[in-house]
C-alpha positions as CSV (number, residue, x, y, z in Angstrom):
1,M,0.0,-0.4,-0.2
2,D,1.8,3.4,-1.0
3,S,0.5,6.2,1.4
4,P,3.1,8.8,2.6
5,I,1.2,9.6,5.2
6,P,0.9,7.2,8.4
7,F,-2.9,6.3,8.8
8,Y,-4.9,3.7,11.3
9,A,-7.4,2.1,9.4
10,M,-10.7,0.3,11.2
11,L,-11.6,-2.7,8.4
12,G,-15.7,-3.0,8.6
13,H,-18.0,-5.7,6.7
14,L,-18.1,-5.9,3.0
15,G,-15.7,-3.0,2.6
16,Q,-16.7,-0.2,5.2
17,R,-13.6,1.4,6.1
18,V,-12.6,4.3,8.7
19,L,-8.8,5.4,8.2
20,V,-7.6,7.7,11.2
21,L,-4.8,10.7,9.8
22,A,-4.1,11.5,13.6
23,E,-1.0,13.9,12.4
24,E,-3.8,16.0,10.7
25,N,-6.4,15.4,13.3
26,A,-9.1,13.8,10.1
27,I,-11.0,10.7,9.8
28,I,-11.8,9.4,6.1
29,V,-15.1,7.2,6.0
30,R,-16.0,4.9,3.3
31,L,-19.1,2.9,2.9
32,G,-19.7,0.4,0.0
33,K,-18.3,-2.6,-1.5
34,Q,-14.3,-3.0,-1.6
35,K,-12.9,-2.0,-5.1
36,G,-10.0,-3.8,-6.1
37,L,-8.7,-7.1,-4.6
38,P,-7.5,-6.7,-0.7
39,T,-3.4,-6.6,-0.4
40,A,-1.6,-8.3,2.7
41,V,-0.3,-5.7,4.6
42,E,1.3,-6.4,7.7
43,G,-1.3,-9.5,8.8
44,F,-4.2,-7.2,7.5
45,Y,-6.2,-7.4,4.0
46,L,-6.3,-4.0,2.9
47,E,-7.6,-2.9,-0.7
48,P,-5.1,-1.2,-2.8
49,D,-6.8,2.0,-3.4
50,L,-6.7,3.2,0.5
51,G,-3.7,5.1,0.2
52,Q,-5.1,7.1,-2.6
53,Y,-7.6,8.1,-0.4
54,V,-5.5,9.4,2.2
55,T,-3.1,10.8,-0.1
56,E,-6.0,12.9,-1.5
57,V,-7.2,14.0,1.4
58,K,-4.1,15.2,2.8
59,K,-3.7,17.2,-0.5
60,I,-7.3,19.0,0.2
61,L,-6.2,19.8,4.1
62,D,-3.1,21.2,2.6
63,N,-5.3,23.6,0.8
64,L,-7.4,24.9,3.1
65,P,-7.0,28.5,4.2
66,V,-5.5,29.0,7.5
67,E,-7.4,31.0,9.8
């Protein structure tokens, strides 16, 4: 899984996922079916697109205006 940003993943039923980006103070929730075949990562089976979700959310967070 390619993700330069560390995250924790909670694995639900039929591809539901909750991804926690602790360093960014952000949570990503994916509902619905999995996309792609899961790959073994440190004893868990994760979909290859989870790293892409994390990367895209990080880009969004980096471009938010600072108050």
